[in-house]
MARBA-3410 file (N, C-alpha, C, O; in Angstrom, 1 decimal):
73
0.8,-1.2,0.0,0.0,0.0,0.0,0.9,1.2,0.0,1.9,1.3,0.7 ~ 0.5,2.2,-0.8,1.3,3.4,-0.9,1.0,4.3,0.3,-0.1,4.4,0.8 ~ 2.1,5.0,0.8,1.9,6.0,1.8,1.5,7.3,1.2,2.0,7.7,0.1 ~ 0.5,8.0,1.8,0.1,9.2,1.3,1.0,10.3,1.7,1.6,10.3,2.7 ~ 1.2,11.3,0.8,2.1,12.4,1.1,1.5,13.3,2.2,0.3,13.3,2.4
2.4,13.9,2.9,2.0,14.7,4.0,1.2,15.9,3.5,1.7,16.6,2.6 ~ 0.1,16.2,4.1,-0.7,17.3,3.7,-0.8,18.3,4.8,-1.6,18.1,5.8 ~ -0.1,19.4,4.7,-0.1,20.4,5.8,-1.4,21.0,6.1,-1.8,21.3,7.2 ~ -2.2,21.3,5.0,-3.5,21.9,5.2,-4.4,20.9,6.0,-5.1,21.3,7.0 ~ -4.4,19.7,5.7,-5.2,18.7,6.4,-4.8,18.6,7.8,-5.6,18.5,8.8
-3.4,18.5,8.0,-2.9,18.4,9.4,-3.4,19.6,10.2,-3.7,19.5,11.4 ~ -3.3,20.8,9.7,-3.7,22.0,10.4,-5.2,22.0,10.7,-5.6,22.4,11.8 ~ -6.0,21.6,9.7,-7.5,21.5,10.0,-7.8,20.5,11.1,-8.6,20.8,12.0 ~ -7.1,19.4,11.1,-7.4,18.4,12.1,-6.9,18.9,13.5,-7.6,18.7,14.5 ~ -5.8,19.5,13.6,-5.2,20.0,14.8,-6.2,21.1,15.4,-6.4,21.1,16.6
-6.6,22.0,14.5,-7.5,23.1,14.9,-8.8,22.5,15.4,-9.4,23.0,16.4 ~ -9.3,21.5,14.7,-10.6,20.8,15.1,-10.4,20.2,16.5,-11.3,20.4,17.4 ~ -9.3,19.5,16.8,-9.1,18.9,18.1,-9.1,19.9,19.2,-9.6,19.7,20.3 ~ -8.5,21.1,18.9,-8.4,22.2,19.9,-9.8,22.9,20.1,-10.0,23.6,21.1 ~ -10.6,22.8,19.1,-11.9,23.6,19.1,-12.9,23.2,20.1,-13.7,24.0,20.6
-12.9,21.9,20.5,-13.9,21.4,21.4,-15.2,21.1,20.7,-16.1,20.6,21.4 ~ -15.3,21.2,19.4,-16.5,20.9,18.7,-16.5,19.4,18.5,-15.5,18.7,18.4 ~ -17.7,18.9,18.4,-17.9,17.5,18.0,-17.9,17.4,16.4,-18.1,18.4,15.8 ~ -17.7,16.2,15.9,-17.8,16.1,14.4,-19.2,16.4,14.0,-19.3,17.1,12.9 ~ -20.2,16.0,14.7,-21.5,16.3,14.4,-21.8,17.9,14.3,-22.4,18.4,13.4
-21.3,18.6,15.3,-21.5,20.0,15.4,-20.8,20.7,14.2,-21.3,21.6,13.6 ~ -19.5,20.3,13.9,-18.8,20.8,12.8,-19.5,20.6,11.5,-19.6,21.4,10.6 ~ -20.1,19.4,11.3,-20.8,19.1,10.1,-22.1,20.0,10.0,-22.3,20.5,8.9 ~ -22.8,20.2,11.1,-24.0,21.0,11.0,-23.6,22.4,10.7,-24.2,23.1,9.8 ~ -22.6,23.0,11.4,-22.3,24.4,11.3,-21.6,24.7,9.9,-21.8,25.8,9.4
-21.0,23.7,9.3,-20.3,23.9,8.0,-21.2,23.5,6.9,-21.0,24.0,5.7 ~ -22.2,22.7,7.1,-23.1,22.3,6.0,-22.5,21.2,5.2,-22.9,20.9,4.1 ~ -21.5,20.5,5.8,-20.9,19.4,5.1,-21.4,18.1,5.8,-21.7,18.0,7.0 ~ -21.6,17.1,4.9,-22.2,15.8,5.4,-21.4,15.2,6.6,-20.1,15.3,6.5 ~ -22.0,14.7,7.6,-21.4,14.1,8.7,-20.3,13.1,8.3,-19.2,13.0,8.8
-20.7,12.2,7.4,-19.8,11.1,6.9,-18.6,11.7,6.3,-17.5,11.1,6.5 ~ -18.7,12.8,5.6,-17.5,13.4,5.0,-16.6,14.0,6.0,-15.4,13.8,6.0 ~ -17.2,14.7,7.0,-16.4,15.3,8.0,-15.7,14.2,8.9,-14.5,14.3,9.2 ~ -16.5,13.2,9.2,-15.9,12.1,10.0,-14.8,11.4,9.3,-13.7,11.2,9.9 ~ -15.0,11.1,8.0,-13.9,10.5,7.3,-12.7,11.3,7.1,-11.5,10.8,7.2
-12.8,12.6,6.9,-11.7,13.5,6.8,-11.0,13.6,8.1,-9.7,13.5,8.2 ~ -11.7,13.8,9.2,-11.0,14.0,10.5,-10.4,12.7,11.0,-9.4,12.7,11.7 ~ -10.9,11.6,10.5,-10.3,10.3,10.9,-9.1,10.0,10.0,-8.3,9.0,10.3 ~ -8.9,10.8,9.0,-7.8,10.6,8.1,-8.0,9.5,7.0,-7.1,9.1,6.3 ~ -9.3,9.1,6.9,-9.6,8.1,5.9,-9.9,8.6,4.5,-10.0,7.9,3.5
-10.1,9.9,4.4,-10.4,10.5,3.1,-9.9,11.9,3.0,-9.6,12.6,4.1 ~ -9.7,12.4,1.8,-9.3,13.8,1.6,-10.5,14.7,1.5,-11.6,14.2,1.2 ~ -10.3,15.9,1.7,-11.4,16.9,1.5,-11.2,17.7,0.3,-10.1,18.1,0.0 ~ -12.3,17.9,-0.5,-12.2,18.8,-1.6,-11.9,20.2,-1.1,-12.2,20.5,0.0 ~ -11.4,21.0,-2.0,-11.1,22.4,-1.6,-12.3,23.1,-1.1,-12.2,23.9,-0.1
-13.4,23.0,-1.7,-14.6,23.6,-1.3,-15.1,23.2,0.1,-15.5,24.0,0.9 ~ -14.9,21.9,0.4,-15.2,21.4,1.7,-14.2,21.9,2.7,-14.6,22.3,3.8 ~ -12.9,22.0,2.4,-11.9,22.5,3.3,-12.2,24.0,3.6,-12.1,24.4,4.8 ~ -12.7,24.7,2.6,-13.1,26.2,2.9,-14.2,26.3,3.9,-14.2,27.1,4.8 ~ -15.2,25.4,3.8,-16.3,25.4,4.7,-15.9,25.1,6.1,-16.3,25.7,7.1
-15.0,24.1,6.2,-14.5,23.7,7.5,-13.7,24.8,8.1,-13.8,25.1,9.3 ~ -12.9,25.4,7.3,-12.0,26.5,7.8,-12.8,27.7,8.3,-12.5,28.2,9.4 ~ -13.9,28.0,7.6,-14.8,29.1,8.1,-15.3,28.9,9.5,-15.2,29.7,10.4 ~ -15.7,27.6,9.8,-16.3,27.3,11.1,-15.2,27.3,12.1,-15.4,27.7,13.3 ~ -14.0,26.8,11.7,-12.9,26.7,12.7,-12.1,28.0,12.8,-11.1,28.0,13.6
-12.5,29.1,12.1,-11.8,30.3,12.3,-10.5,30.4,11.5,-9.6,31.2,11.9 ~ -10.3,29.6,10.5,-9.1,29.6,9.7,-9.4,30.3,8.3,-10.6,30.4,7.9 ~ -8.4,30.7,7.6,-8.6,31.4,6.3,-7.7,30.7,5.3,-6.5,30.6,5.5 ~ -8.3,30.3,4.2,-7.5,29.8,3.1,-7.2,30.9,2.1,-8.1,31.6,1.7 ~ -6.0,31.1,1.8,-5.6,32.1,0.8,-4.4,31.6,0.0,-3.6,30.9,0.5
-4.3,32.1,-1.2,-3.2,31.7,-2.1,-1.9,32.4,-1.6,-1.9,33.4,-1.0 ~ -0.8,31.7,-1.8,0.5,32.3,-1.6,1.2,32.5,-2.9,1.0,31.8,-3.8 ~ 1.9,33.6,-2.9,2.7,33.9,-4.1,4.1,33.3,-4.0,4.8,33.5,-3.0 ~ 4.4,32.5,-5.0,5.7,31.9,-5.0,6.6,32.6,-6.0,6.1,33.0,-7.1 ~ 7.8,32.7,-5.7,8.8,33.4,-6.6,9.1,32.4,-7.8,9.2,31.2,-7.6
9.2,33.0,-8.9,9.5,32.2,-10.1,11.0,31.9,-10.0,11.8,32.7,-9.6 ~ 11.4,30.7,-10.4,12.8,30.3,-10.5,13.5,31.1,-11.6,12.9,31.2,-12.7 ~ 14.6,31.5,-11.4,15.4,32.3,-12.4,15.9,31.4,-13.5,16.6,31.9,-14.4
END
């Protein structure tokens, strides 16, 4: 079985969720994301689509924004 690459955004979302004191059910309700999707993502069994991650971030007080990378010379 292949190991999945480390995903910093997912790690940050999960860590913030654990600190939030919210239940998976409450996060699902407040974000409008299906319970099964939130549960699977928080358990590390599935990835979240960007739109789902945005919804979770809003509830958890995080902001997704693009970063500008320098072009290689």
